[in-house]
CHARMM-style PDB file with segment names, atoms N, HN, CA, C and O in Angstrom:
ATOM      1  N   MET     1       1.619 -13.832 -27.355  1.00  0.00      PROA
ATOM      2  CA  MET     1       1.315 -13.752 -25.930  1.00  0.00      PROA
ATOM      3  C   MET     1       1.692 -12.375 -25.399  1.00  0.00      PROA
ATOM      4  O   MET     1       2.705 -11.798 -25.795  1.00  0.00      PROA
ATOM      5  N   LEU     2       0.877 -11.869 -24.513  1.00  0.00      PROA
ATOM      6  HN  LEU     2       0.054 -12.338 -24.192  1.00  0.00      PROA
ATOM      7  CA  LEU     2       1.133 -10.576 -23.906  1.00  0.00      PROA
ATOM      8  C   LEU     2       2.308 -10.667 -22.942  1.00  0.00      PROA
ATOM      9  O   LEU     2       2.559 -11.708 -22.336  1.00  0.00      PROA
ATOM     10  N   GLU     3       3.020  -9.553 -22.816  1.00  0.00      PROA
ATOM     11  HN  GLU     3       2.816  -8.707 -23.309  1.00  0.00      PROA
ATOM     12  CA  GLU     3       4.096  -9.461 -21.840  1.00  0.00      PROA
ATOM     13  C   GLU     3       3.473  -9.477 -20.441  1.00  0.00      PROA
ATOM     14  O   GLU     3       2.437  -8.855 -20.210  1.00  0.00      PROA
ATOM     15  N   ARG     4       4.102 -10.180 -19.530  1.00  0.00      PROA
ATOM     16  HN  ARG     4       4.944 -10.686 -19.718  1.00  0.00      PROA
ATOM     17  CA  ARG     4       3.567 -10.241 -18.161  1.00  0.00      PROA
ATOM     18  C   ARG     4       3.465  -8.842 -17.572  1.00  0.00      PROA
ATOM     19  O   ARG     4       4.346  -8.006 -17.771  1.00  0.00      PROA
ATOM     20  N   VAL     5       2.394  -8.600 -16.855  1.00  0.00      PROA
ATOM     21  HN  VAL     5       1.678  -9.280 -16.693  1.00  0.00      PROA
ATOM     22  CA  VAL     5       2.174  -7.286 -16.257  1.00  0.00      PROA
ATOM     23  C   VAL     5       2.700  -7.233 -14.824  1.00  0.00      PROA
ATOM     24  O   VAL     5       2.968  -6.149 -14.306  1.00  0.00      PROA
ATOM     25  N   ILE     6       2.849  -8.381 -14.184  1.00  0.00      PROA
ATOM     26  HN  ILE     6       2.631  -9.261 -14.605  1.00  0.00      PROA
ATOM     27  CA  ILE     6       3.414  -8.430 -12.834  1.00  0.00      PROA
ATOM     28  C   ILE     6       4.868  -8.878 -12.969  1.00  0.00      PROA
ATOM     29  O   ILE     6       5.162  -9.939 -13.518  1.00  0.00      PROA
ATOM     30  N   VAL     7       5.761  -8.048 -12.457  1.00  0.00      PROA
ATOM     31  HN  VAL     7       5.522  -7.185 -12.011  1.00  0.00      PROA
ATOM     32  CA  VAL     7       7.192  -8.327 -12.572  1.00  0.00      PROA
ATOM     33  C   VAL     7       7.855  -8.261 -11.203  1.00  0.00      PROA
ATOM     34  O   VAL     7       7.376  -7.602 -10.280  1.00  0.00      PROA
ATOM     35  N   ILE     8       8.971  -8.967 -11.110  1.00  0.00      PROA
ATOM     36  HN  ILE     8       9.360  -9.502 -11.860  1.00  0.00      PROA
ATOM     37  CA  ILE     8       9.789  -8.938  -9.897  1.00  0.00      PROA
ATOM     38  C   ILE     8      11.153  -8.406 -10.296  1.00  0.00      PROA
ATOM     39  O   ILE     8      11.849  -9.002 -11.117  1.00  0.00      PROA
ATOM     40  N   ASP     9      11.526  -7.283  -9.709  1.00  0.00      PROA
ATOM     41  HN  ASP     9      10.960  -6.799  -9.042  1.00  0.00      PROA
ATOM     42  CA  ASP     9      12.810  -6.653  -9.990  1.00  0.00      PROA
ATOM     43  C   ASP     9      13.445  -6.327  -8.641  1.00  0.00      PROA
ATOM     44  O   ASP     9      12.872  -5.561  -7.865  1.00  0.00      PROA
ATOM     45  N   PRO    10      14.613  -6.890  -8.348  1.00  0.00      PROA
ATOM     46  CA  PRO    10      15.236  -6.642  -7.053  1.00  0.00      PROA
ATOM     47  C   PRO    10      15.506  -5.158  -6.784  1.00  0.00      PROA
ATOM     48  O   PRO    10      15.661  -4.758  -5.631  1.00  0.00      PROA
ATOM     49  N   ASP    11      15.562  -4.341  -7.840  1.00  0.00      PROA
ATOM     50  HN  ASP    11      15.436  -4.666  -8.778  1.00  0.00      PROA
ATOM     51  CA  ASP    11      15.808  -2.910  -7.678  1.00  0.00      PROA
ATOM     52  C   ASP    11      14.529  -2.098  -7.477  1.00  0.00      PROA
ATOM     53  O   ASP    11      14.589  -0.890  -7.248  1.00  0.00      PROA
ATOM     54  N   VAL    12      13.384  -2.752  -7.562  1.00  0.00      PROA
ATOM     55  HN  VAL    12      13.335  -3.734  -7.748  1.00  0.00      PROA
ATOM     56  CA  VAL    12      12.103  -2.060  -7.379  1.00  0.00      PROA
ATOM     57  C   VAL    12      11.380  -2.694  -6.199  1.00  0.00      PROA
ATOM     58  O   VAL    12      11.037  -3.876  -6.234  1.00  0.00      PROA
ATOM     59  N   MET    13      11.153  -1.918  -5.171  1.00  0.00      PROA
ATOM     60  HN  MET    13      11.432  -0.958  -5.142  1.00  0.00      PROA
ATOM     61  CA  MET    13      10.423  -2.366  -3.974  1.00  0.00      PROA
ATOM     62  C   MET    13      11.015  -3.663  -3.397  1.00  0.00      PROA
ATOM     63  O   MET    13      10.287  -4.537  -2.926  1.00  0.00      PROA
ATOM     64  N   ASN    14      12.355  -3.765  -3.446  1.00  0.00      PROA
ATOM     65  HN  ASN    14      12.946  -3.055  -3.829  1.00  0.00      PROA
ATOM     66  CA  ASN    14      13.057  -4.929  -2.890  1.00  0.00      PROA
ATOM     67  C   ASN    14      12.568  -6.262  -3.460  1.00  0.00      PROA
ATOM     68  O   ASN    14      12.554  -7.272  -2.757  1.00  0.00      PROA
ATOM     69  N   GLY    15      12.172  -6.261  -4.719  1.00  0.00      PROA
ATOM     70  HN  GLY    15      12.183  -5.440  -5.290  1.00  0.00      PROA
ATOM     71  CA  GLY    15      11.761  -7.503  -5.368  1.00  0.00      PROA
ATOM     72  C   GLY    15      10.320  -7.903  -5.123  1.00  0.00      PROA
ATOM     73  O   GLY    15       9.924  -9.014  -5.475  1.00  0.00      PROA
ATOM     74  N   THR    16       9.534  -7.035  -4.535  1.00  0.00      PROA
ATOM     75  HN  THR    16       9.856  -6.132  -4.249  1.00  0.00      PROA
ATOM     76  CA  THR    16       8.106  -7.305  -4.352  1.00  0.00      PROA
ATOM     77  C   THR    16       7.436  -7.348  -5.731  1.00  0.00      PROA
ATOM     78  O   THR    16       7.697  -6.474  -6.557  1.00  0.00      PROA
ATOM     79  N   PRO    17       6.589  -8.330  -5.997  1.00  0.00      PROA
ATOM     80  CA  PRO    17       5.895  -8.362  -7.287  1.00  0.00      PROA
ATOM     81  C   PRO    17       5.048  -7.096  -7.492  1.00  0.00      PROA
ATOM     82  O   PRO    17       4.132  -6.817  -6.717  1.00  0.00      PROA
ATOM     83  N   CYS    18       5.366  -6.348  -8.534  1.00  0.00      PROA
ATOM     84  HN  CYS    18       6.110  -6.574  -9.163  1.00  0.00      PROA
ATOM     85  CA  CYS    18       4.696  -5.073  -8.815  1.00  0.00      PROA
ATOM     86  C   CYS    18       4.171  -5.047 -10.243  1.00  0.00      PROA
ATOM     87  O   CYS    18       4.573  -5.842 -11.092  1.00  0.00      PROA
ATOM     88  N   PHE    19       3.272  -4.119 -10.479  1.00  0.00      PROA
ATOM     89  HN  PHE    19       2.945  -3.472  -9.789  1.00  0.00      PROA
ATOM     90  CA  PHE    19       2.794  -3.874 -11.836  1.00  0.00      PROA
ATOM     91  C   PHE    19       3.947  -3.305 -12.656  1.00  0.00      PROA
ATOM     92  O   PHE    19       4.645  -2.393 -12.215  1.00  0.00      PROA
ATOM     93  N   ARG    20       4.137  -3.852 -13.850  1.00  0.00      PROA
ATOM     94  HN  ARG    20       3.570  -4.594 -14.209  1.00  0.00      PROA
ATOM     95  CA  ARG    20       5.233  -3.425 -14.733  1.00  0.00      PROA
ATOM     96  C   ARG    20       5.227  -1.903 -14.889  1.00  0.00      PROA
ATOM     97  O   ARG    20       4.185  -1.295 -15.133  1.00  0.00      PROA
ATOM     98  N   GLY    21       6.406  -1.302 -14.744  1.00  0.00      PROA
ATOM     99  HN  GLY    21       7.253  -1.796 -14.546  1.00  0.00      PROA
ATOM    100  CA  GLY    21       6.556   0.137 -14.948  1.00  0.00      PROA
ATOM    101  C   GLY    21       6.075   0.990 -13.787  1.00  0.00      PROA
ATOM    102  O   GLY    21       6.037   2.216 -13.895  1.00  0.00      PROA
ATOM    103  N   THR    22       5.703   0.355 -12.670  1.00  0.00      PROA
ATOM    104  HN  THR    22       5.733  -0.641 -12.582  1.00  0.00      PROA
ATOM    105  CA  THR    22       5.228   1.107 -11.510  1.00  0.00      PROA
ATOM    106  C   THR    22       5.941   0.591 -10.255  1.00  0.00      PROA
ATOM    107  O   THR    22       6.732  -0.350 -10.311  1.00  0.00      PROA
ATOM    108  N   ARG    23       5.642   1.223  -9.144  1.00  0.00      PROA
ATOM    109  HN  ARG    23       4.999   1.988  -9.099  1.00  0.00      PROA
ATOM    110  CA  ARG    23       6.103   0.755  -7.842  1.00  0.00      PROA
ATOM    111  C   ARG    23       4.892   0.277  -7.020  1.00  0.00      PROA
ATOM    112  O   ARG    23       4.932   0.261  -5.790  1.00  0.00      PROA
ATOM    113  N   VAL    24       3.839  -0.104  -7.712  1.00  0.00      PROA
ATOM    114  HN  VAL    24       3.807  -0.090  -8.711  1.00  0.00      PROA
ATOM    115  CA  VAL    24       2.597  -0.544  -7.061  1.00  0.00      PROA
ATOM    116  C   VAL    24       2.621  -2.066  -6.924  1.00  0.00      PROA
ATOM    117  O   VAL    24       2.587  -2.780  -7.927  1.00  0.00      PROA
ATOM    118  N   PRO    25       2.681  -2.570  -5.677  1.00  0.00      PROA
ATOM    119  CA  PRO    25       2.673  -4.020  -5.490  1.00  0.00      PROA
ATOM    120  C   PRO    25       1.340  -4.649  -5.915  1.00  0.00      PROA
ATOM    121  O   PRO    25       0.271  -4.085  -5.681  1.00  0.00      PROA
ATOM    122  N   PHE    26       1.423  -5.818  -6.539  1.00  0.00      PROA
ATOM    123  HN  PHE    26       2.291  -6.277  -6.729  1.00  0.00      PROA
ATOM    124  CA  PHE    26       0.214  -6.559  -6.920  1.00  0.00      PROA
ATOM    125  C   PHE    26      -0.633  -6.856  -5.688  1.00  0.00      PROA
ATOM    126  O   PHE    26      -1.861  -6.867  -5.770  1.00  0.00      PROA
ATOM    127  N   LYS    27       0.012  -7.097  -4.546  1.00  0.00      PROA
ATOM    128  HN  LYS    27       1.010  -7.087  -4.479  1.00  0.00      PROA
ATOM    129  CA  LYS    27      -0.703  -7.387  -3.311  1.00  0.00      PROA
ATOM    130  C   LYS    27      -1.678  -6.270  -2.945  1.00  0.00      PROA
ATOM    131  O   LYS    27      -2.712  -6.533  -2.332  1.00  0.00      PROA
ATOM    132  N   ASN    28      -1.365  -5.044  -3.310  1.00  0.00      PROA
ATOM    133  HN  ASN    28      -0.525  -4.831  -3.808  1.00  0.00      PROA
ATOM    134  CA  ASN    28      -2.286  -3.938  -3.023  1.00  0.00      PROA
ATOM    135  C   ASN    28      -3.639  -4.168  -3.691  1.00  0.00      PROA
ATOM    136  O   ASN    28      -4.682  -3.905  -3.092  1.00  0.00      PROA
ATOM    137  N   LEU    29      -3.622  -4.659  -4.932  1.00  0.00      PROA
ATOM    138  HN  LEU    29      -2.774  -4.873  -5.418  1.00  0.00      PROA
ATOM    139  CA  LEU    29      -4.877  -4.944  -5.635  1.00  0.00      PROA
ATOM    140  C   LEU    29      -5.646  -6.037  -4.909  1.00  0.00      PROA
ATOM    141  O   LEU    29      -6.850  -5.911  -4.685  1.00  0.00      PROA
ATOM    142  N   ILE    30      -4.954  -7.110  -4.541  1.00  0.00      PROA
ATOM    143  HN  ILE    30      -3.976  -7.213  -4.723  1.00  0.00      PROA
ATOM    144  CA  ILE    30      -5.621  -8.205  -3.829  1.00  0.00      PROA
ATOM    145  C   ILE    30      -6.192  -7.706  -2.507  1.00  0.00      PROA
ATOM    146  O   ILE    30      -7.325  -8.039  -2.158  1.00  0.00      PROA
ATOM    147  N   ASP    31      -5.422  -6.915  -1.771  1.00  0.00      PROA
ATOM    148  HN  ASP    31      -4.502  -6.646  -2.055  1.00  0.00      PROA
ATOM    149  CA  ASP    31      -5.899  -6.376  -0.489  1.00  0.00      PROA
ATOM    150  C   ASP    31      -7.142  -5.508  -0.670  1.00  0.00      PROA
ATOM    151  O   ASP    31      -8.078  -5.594   0.125  1.00  0.00      PROA
ATOM    152  N   TYR    32      -7.159  -4.678  -1.704  1.00  0.00      PROA
ATOM    153  HN  TYR    32      -6.398  -4.607  -2.350  1.00  0.00      PROA
ATOM    154  CA  TYR    32      -8.337  -3.841  -1.970  1.00  0.00      PROA
ATOM    155  C   TYR    32      -9.568  -4.707  -2.225  1.00  0.00      PROA
ATOM    156  O   TYR    32     -10.635  -4.473  -1.657  1.00  0.00      PROA
ATOM    157  N   LEU    33      -9.406  -5.696  -3.078  1.00  0.00      PROA
ATOM    158  HN  LEU    33      -8.540  -5.885  -3.541  1.00  0.00      PROA
ATOM    159  CA  LEU    33     -10.546  -6.552  -3.417  1.00  0.00      PROA
ATOM    160  C   LEU    33     -11.001  -7.362  -2.211  1.00  0.00      PROA
ATOM    161  O   LEU    33     -12.202  -7.510  -1.985  1.00  0.00      PROA
ATOM    162  N   GLU    34     -10.059  -7.888  -1.435  1.00  0.00      PROA
ATOM    163  HN  GLU    34      -9.083  -7.768  -1.618  1.00  0.00      PROA
ATOM    164  CA  GLU    34     -10.412  -8.638  -0.219  1.00  0.00      PROA
ATOM    165  C   GLU    34     -11.138  -7.753   0.788  1.00  0.00      PROA
ATOM    166  O   GLU    34     -11.998  -8.220   1.535  1.00  0.00      PROA
ATOM    167  N   GLY    35     -10.784  -6.477   0.798  1.00  0.00      PROA
ATOM    168  HN  GLY    35     -10.086  -6.097   0.192  1.00  0.00      PROA
ATOM    169  CA  GLY    35     -11.414  -5.540   1.730  1.00  0.00      PROA
ATOM    170  C   GLY    35     -12.790  -5.070   1.290  1.00  0.00      PROA
ATOM    171  O   GLY    35     -13.413  -4.249   1.963  1.00  0.00      PROA
ATOM    172  N   GLY    36     -13.266  -5.584   0.164  1.00  0.00      PROA
ATOM    173  HN  GLY    36     -12.759  -6.251  -0.383  1.00  0.00      PROA
ATOM    174  CA  GLY    36     -14.596  -5.222  -0.303  1.00  0.00      PROA
ATOM    175  C   GLY    36     -14.630  -3.994  -1.188  1.00  0.00      PROA
ATOM    176  O   GLY    36     -15.705  -3.508  -1.539  1.00  0.00      PROA
ATOM    177  N   HSD    37     -13.467  -3.492  -1.552  1.00  0.00      PROA
ATOM    178  HN  HSD    37     -12.593  -3.887  -1.267  1.00  0.00      PROA
ATOM    179  CA  HSD    37     -13.407  -2.320  -2.420  1.00  0.00      PROA
ATOM    180  C   HSD    37     -13.501  -2.760  -3.875  1.00  0.00      PROA
ATOM    181  O   HSD    37     -13.213  -3.909  -4.212  1.00  0.00      PROA
ATOM    182  N   SER    38     -13.901  -1.848  -4.711  1.00  0.00      PROA
ATOM    183  HN  SER    38     -14.136  -0.915  -4.438  1.00  0.00      PROA
ATOM    184  CA  SER    38     -14.046  -2.170  -6.130  1.00  0.00      PROA
ATOM    185  C   SER    38     -12.728  -1.953  -6.871  1.00  0.00      PROA
ATOM    186  O   SER    38     -11.813  -1.291  -6.381  1.00  0.00      PROA
ATOM    187  N   LEU    39     -12.666  -2.525  -8.047  1.00  0.00      PROA
ATOM    188  HN  LEU    39     -13.409  -3.063  -8.445  1.00  0.00      PROA
ATOM    189  CA  LEU    39     -11.511  -2.313  -8.910  1.00  0.00      PROA
ATOM    190  C   LEU    39     -11.385  -0.824  -9.225  1.00  0.00      PROA
ATOM    191  O   LEU    39     -10.277  -0.289  -9.281  1.00  0.00      PROA
ATOM    192  N   GLY    40     -12.508  -0.166  -9.426  1.00  0.00      PROA
ATOM    193  HN  GLY    40     -13.408  -0.601  -9.380  1.00  0.00      PROA
ATOM    194  CA  GLY    40     -12.499   1.271  -9.702  1.00  0.00      PROA
ATOM    195  C   GLY    40     -11.867   2.079  -8.586  1.00  0.00      PROA
ATOM    196  O   GLY    40     -11.127   3.028  -8.847  1.00  0.00      PROA
ATOM    197  N   GLU    41     -12.156   1.709  -7.334  1.00  0.00      PROA
ATOM    198  HN  GLU    41     -12.757   0.939  -7.122  1.00  0.00      PROA
ATOM    199  CA  GLU    41     -11.552   2.407  -6.198  1.00  0.00      PROA
ATOM    200  C   GLU    41     -10.034   2.211  -6.190  1.00  0.00      PROA
ATOM    201  O   GLU    41      -9.279   3.152  -5.944  1.00  0.00      PROA
ATOM    202  N   PHE    42      -9.600   0.983  -6.459  1.00  0.00      PROA
ATOM    203  HN  PHE    42     -10.213   0.219  -6.659  1.00  0.00      PROA
ATOM    204  CA  PHE    42      -8.173   0.707  -6.527  1.00  0.00      PROA
ATOM    205  C   PHE    42      -7.522   1.579  -7.600  1.00  0.00      PROA
ATOM    206  O   PHE    42      -6.481   2.191  -7.362  1.00  0.00      PROA
ATOM    207  N   LEU    43      -8.135   1.631  -8.769  1.00  0.00      PROA
ATOM    208  HN  LEU    43      -8.980   1.133  -8.962  1.00  0.00      PROA
ATOM    209  CA  LEU    43      -7.567   2.394  -9.874  1.00  0.00      PROA
ATOM    210  C   LEU    43      -7.503   3.885  -9.574  1.00  0.00      PROA
ATOM    211  O   LEU    43      -6.591   4.573 -10.032  1.00  0.00      PROA
ATOM    212  N   LEU    44      -8.460   4.386  -8.812  1.00  0.00      PROA
ATOM    213  HN  LEU    44      -9.201   3.828  -8.440  1.00  0.00      PROA
ATOM    214  CA  LEU    44      -8.413   5.799  -8.410  1.00  0.00      PROA
ATOM    215  C   LEU    44      -7.245   6.065  -7.472  1.00  0.00      PROA
ATOM    216  O   LEU    44      -6.613   7.119  -7.544  1.00  0.00      PROA
ATOM    217  N   GLN    45      -6.961   5.123  -6.602  1.00  0.00      PROA
ATOM    218  HN  GLN    45      -7.474   4.266  -6.543  1.00  0.00      PROA
ATOM    219  CA  GLN    45      -5.865   5.293  -5.640  1.00  0.00      PROA
ATOM    220  C   GLN    45      -4.493   5.075  -6.270  1.00  0.00      PROA
ATOM    221  O   GLN    45      -3.494   5.608  -5.785  1.00  0.00      PROA
ATOM    222  N   PHE    46      -4.442   4.303  -7.337  1.00  0.00      PROA
ATOM    223  HN  PHE    46      -5.253   3.870  -7.731  1.00  0.00      PROA
ATOM    224  CA  PHE    46      -3.174   3.972  -7.994  1.00  0.00      PROA
ATOM    225  C   PHE    46      -3.282   4.264  -9.489  1.00  0.00      PROA
ATOM    226  O   PHE    46      -3.393   3.342 -10.296  1.00  0.00      PROA
ATOM    227  N   PRO    47      -3.250   5.551  -9.859  1.00  0.00      PROA
ATOM    228  CA  PRO    47      -3.502   5.933 -11.250  1.00  0.00      PROA
ATOM    229  C   PRO    47      -2.444   5.463 -12.251  1.00  0.00      PROA
ATOM    230  O   PRO    47      -2.673   5.545 -13.458  1.00  0.00      PROA
ATOM    231  N   THR    48      -1.291   4.973 -11.782  1.00  0.00      PROA
ATOM    232  HN  THR    48      -1.104   4.907 -10.802  1.00  0.00      PROA
ATOM    233  CA  THR    48      -0.289   4.450 -12.712  1.00  0.00      PROA
ATOM    234  C   THR    48      -0.647   3.054 -13.205  1.00  0.00      PROA
ATOM    235  O   THR    48      -0.020   2.543 -14.132  1.00  0.00      PROA
ATOM    236  N   VAL    49      -1.652   2.434 -12.589  1.00  0.00      PROA
ATOM    237  HN  VAL    49      -2.161   2.849 -11.835  1.00  0.00      PROA
ATOM    238  CA  VAL    49      -2.131   1.112 -13.004  1.00  0.00      PROA
ATOM    239  C   VAL    49      -3.401   1.313 -13.831  1.00  0.00      PROA
ATOM    240  O   VAL    49      -4.345   1.961 -13.379  1.00  0.00      PROA
ATOM    241  N   THR    50      -3.421   0.759 -15.035  1.00  0.00      PROA
ATOM    242  HN  THR    50      -2.654   0.233 -15.402  1.00  0.00      PROA
ATOM    243  CA  THR    50      -4.612   0.870 -15.875  1.00  0.00      PROA
ATOM    244  C   THR    50      -5.558  -0.293 -15.585  1.00  0.00      PROA
ATOM    245  O   THR    50      -5.167  -1.301 -14.996  1.00  0.00      PROA
ATOM    246  N   ARG    51      -6.789  -0.134 -16.003  1.00  0.00      PROA
ATOM    247  HN  ARG    51      -7.107   0.684 -16.481  1.00  0.00      PROA
ATOM    248  CA  ARG    51      -7.775  -1.212 -15.860  1.00  0.00      PROA
ATOM    249  C   ARG    51      -7.285  -2.470 -16.589  1.00  0.00      PROA
ATOM    250  O   ARG    51      -7.418  -3.581 -16.076  1.00  0.00      PROA
ATOM    251  N   GLU    52      -6.727  -2.290 -17.770  1.00  0.00      PROA
ATOM    252  HN  GLU    52      -6.619  -1.388 -18.187  1.00  0.00      PROA
ATOM    253  CA  GLU    52      -6.229  -3.433 -18.537  1.00  0.00      PROA
ATOM    254  C   GLU    52      -5.115  -4.159 -17.782  1.00  0.00      PROA
ATOM    255  O   GLU    52      -5.073  -5.389 -17.769  1.00  0.00      PROA
ATOM    256  N   MET    53      -4.213  -3.398 -17.152  1.00  0.00      PROA
ATOM    257  HN  MET    53      -4.248  -2.399 -17.163  1.00  0.00      PROA
ATOM    258  CA  MET    53      -3.136  -4.003 -16.371  1.00  0.00      PROA
ATOM    259  C   MET    53      -3.702  -4.809 -15.203  1.00  0.00      PROA
ATOM    260  O   MET    53      -3.260  -5.929 -14.944  1.00  0.00      PROA
ATOM    261  N   ALA    54      -4.673  -4.239 -14.504  1.00  0.00      PROA
ATOM    262  HN  ALA    54      -5.032  -3.330 -14.715  1.00  0.00      PROA
ATOM    263  CA  ALA    54      -5.250  -4.917 -13.347  1.00  0.00      PROA
ATOM    264  C   ALA    54      -5.952  -6.207 -13.760  1.00  0.00      PROA
ATOM    265  O   ALA    54      -5.793  -7.237 -13.105  1.00  0.00      PROA
ATOM    266  N   VAL    55      -6.714  -6.157 -14.825  1.00  0.00      PROA
ATOM    267  HN  VAL    55      -6.843  -5.320 -15.357  1.00  0.00      PROA
ATOM    268  CA  VAL    55      -7.420  -7.353 -15.300  1.00  0.00      PROA
ATOM    269  C   VAL    55      -6.412  -8.409 -15.747  1.00  0.00      PROA
ATOM    270  O   VAL    55      -6.559  -9.586 -15.417  1.00  0.00      PROA
ATOM    271  N   GLN    56      -5.396  -7.996 -16.491  1.00  0.00      PROA
ATOM    272  HN  GLN    56      -5.277  -7.040 -16.758  1.00  0.00      PROA
ATOM    273  CA  GLN    56      -4.382  -8.957 -16.928  1.00  0.00      PROA
ATOM    274  C   GLN    56      -3.660  -9.570 -15.726  1.00  0.00      PROA
ATOM    275  O   GLN    56      -3.368 -10.766 -15.730  1.00  0.00      PROA
ATOM    276  N   ALA    57      -3.373  -8.777 -14.711  1.00  0.00      PROA
ATOM    277  HN  ALA    57      -3.610  -7.806 -14.708  1.00  0.00      PROA
ATOM    278  CA  ALA    57      -2.703  -9.294 -13.509  1.00  0.00      PROA
ATOM    279  C   ALA    57      -3.563 -10.341 -12.814  1.00  0.00      PROA
ATOM    280  O   ALA    57      -3.051 -11.370 -12.372  1.00  0.00      PROA
ATOM    281  N   LEU    58      -4.851 -10.090 -12.715  1.00  0.00      PROA
ATOM    282  HN  LEU    58      -5.267  -9.255 -13.074  1.00  0.00      PROA
ATOM    283  CA  LEU    58      -5.750 -11.063 -12.092  1.00  0.00      PROA
ATOM    284  C   LEU    58      -5.820 -12.338 -12.926  1.00  0.00      PROA
ATOM    285  O   LEU    58      -5.887 -13.437 -12.375  1.00  0.00      PROA
ATOM    286  N   GLU    59      -5.805 -12.198 -14.243  1.00  0.00      PROA
ATOM    287  HN  GLU    59      -5.750 -11.306 -14.690  1.00  0.00      PROA
ATOM    288  CA  GLU    59      -5.804 -13.376 -15.115  1.00  0.00      PROA
ATOM    289  C   GLU    59      -4.515 -14.174 -14.955  1.00  0.00      PROA
ATOM    290  O   GLU    59      -4.543 -15.404 -14.932  1.00  0.00      PROA
ATOM    291  N   GLU    60      -3.388 -13.477 -14.844  1.00  0.00      PROA
ATOM    292  HN  GLU    60      -3.365 -12.478 -14.862  1.00  0.00      PROA
ATOM    293  CA  GLU    60      -2.107 -14.155 -14.627  1.00  0.00      PROA
ATOM    294  C   GLU    60      -2.119 -14.905 -13.298  1.00  0.00      PROA
ATOM    295  O   GLU    60      -1.648 -16.039 -13.216  1.00  0.00      PROA
ATOM    296  N   ALA    61      -2.653 -14.273 -12.269  1.00  0.00      PROA
ATOM    297  HN  ALA    61      -3.036 -13.351 -12.336  1.00  0.00      PROA
ATOM    298  CA  ALA    61      -2.716 -14.915 -10.950  1.00  0.00      PROA
ATOM    299  C   ALA    61      -3.624 -16.141 -11.003  1.00  0.00      PROA
ATOM    300  O   ALA    61      -3.302 -17.178 -10.421  1.00  0.00      PROA
ATOM    301  N   LYS    62      -4.743 -16.029 -11.688  1.00  0.00      PROA
ATOM    302  HN  LYS    62      -5.004 -15.187 -12.160  1.00  0.00      PROA
ATOM    303  CA  LYS    62      -5.668 -17.156 -11.833  1.00  0.00      PROA
ATOM    304  C   LYS    62      -4.989 -18.311 -12.550  1.00  0.00      PROA
ATOM    305  O   LYS    62      -5.059 -19.456 -12.104  1.00  0.00      PROA
ATOM    306  N   ASP    63      -4.336 -18.008 -13.656  1.00  0.00      PROA
ATOM    307  HN  ASP    63      -4.279 -17.078 -14.018  1.00  0.00      PROA
ATOM    308  CA  ASP    63      -3.653 -19.046 -14.426  1.00  0.00      PROA
ATOM    309  C   ASP    63      -2.573 -19.728 -13.601  1.00  0.00      PROA
ATOM    310  O   ASP    63      -2.420 -20.948 -13.655  1.00  0.00      PROA
ATOM    311  N   SER    64      -1.831 -18.945 -12.844  1.00  0.00      PROA
ATOM    312  HN  SER    64      -1.955 -17.953 -12.801  1.00  0.00      PROA
ATOM    313  CA  SER    64      -0.767 -19.497 -12.001  1.00  0.00      PROA
ATOM    314  C   SER    64      -1.350 -20.413 -10.926  1.00  0.00      PROA
ATOM    315  O   SER    64      -0.822 -21.496 -10.676  1.00  0.00      PROA
ATOM    316  N   LEU    65      -2.419 -19.984 -10.303  1.00  0.00      PROA
ATOM    317  HN  LEU    65      -2.847 -19.103 -10.506  1.00  0.00      PROA
ATOM    318  CA  LEU    65      -3.054 -20.786  -9.264  1.00  0.00      PROA
ATOM    319  C   LEU    65      -3.602 -22.081  -9.835  1.00  0.00      PROA
ATOM    320  O   LEU    65      -3.399 -23.150  -9.259  1.00  0.00      PROA
ATOM    321  N   LEU    66      -4.294 -21.997 -10.963  1.00  0.00      PROA
ATOM    322  HN  LEU    66      -4.459 -21.129 -11.432  1.00  0.00      PROA
ATOM    323  CA  LEU    66      -4.862 -23.197 -11.574  1.00  0.00      PROA
ATOM    324  C   LEU    66      -3.774 -24.166 -12.002  1.00  0.00      PROA
ATOM    325  O   LEU    66      -3.961 -25.379 -11.908  1.00  0.00      PROA
ATOM    326  N   ALA    67      -2.641 -23.656 -12.471  1.00  0.00      PROA
ATOM    327  HN  ALA    67      -2.490 -22.670 -12.547  1.00  0.00      PROA
ATOM    328  CA  ALA    67      -1.529 -24.528 -12.858  1.00  0.00      PROA
ATOM    329  C   ALA    67      -0.939 -25.244 -11.639  1.00  0.00      PROA
ATOM    330  O   ALA    67      -0.510 -26.393 -11.734  1.00  0.00      PROA
ATOM    331  N   ARG    68      -0.923 -24.561 -10.508  1.00  0.00      PROA
ATOM    332  HN  ARG    68      -1.272 -23.627 -10.431  1.00  0.00      PROA
ATOM    333  CA  ARG    68      -0.355 -25.152  -9.286  1.00  0.00      PROA
ATOM    334  C   ARG    68      -1.247 -26.234  -8.703  1.00  0.00      PROA
ATOM    335  O   ARG    68      -0.749 -27.205  -8.134  1.00  0.00      PROA
ATOM    336  N   ILE    69      -2.550 -26.081  -8.833  1.00  0.00      PROA
ATOM    337  HN  ILE    69      -2.955 -25.292  -9.295  1.00  0.00      PROA
ATOM    338  CA  ILE    69      -3.454 -27.054  -8.187  1.00  0.00      PROA
ATOM    339  C   ILE    69      -3.904 -28.145  -9.137  1.00  0.00      PROA
ATOM    340  O   ILE    69      -4.530 -29.113  -8.706  1.00  0.00      PROA
ATOM    341  N   ALA    70      -3.603 -28.013 -10.416  1.00  0.00      PROA
ATOM    342  HN  ALA    70      -3.095 -27.226 -10.766  1.00  0.00      PROA
ATOM    343  CA  ALA    70      -4.040 -29.004 -11.413  1.00  0.00      PROA
ATOM    344  C   ALA    70      -3.192 -30.259 -11.339  1.00  0.00      PROA
ATOM    345  OT1 ALA    70      -3.413 -31.200 -12.101  1.00  0.00      PROA
TER     346      ALA     70
END
């Protein structure tokens, strides 16, 4: 199993869920997508996040949501 890409560390952004190894909150990705922006636009604005990280984060969020509602 892959290491989780979204982590919570009280010493990074006050425990806001962020992409591993960055200070980029996962919520930023969701906000970009909700605002009608593309994944590519998000990645241009946050170059420390790779496409693979973003896709894995969305998959983790999907899995978590499906587990909660199942």
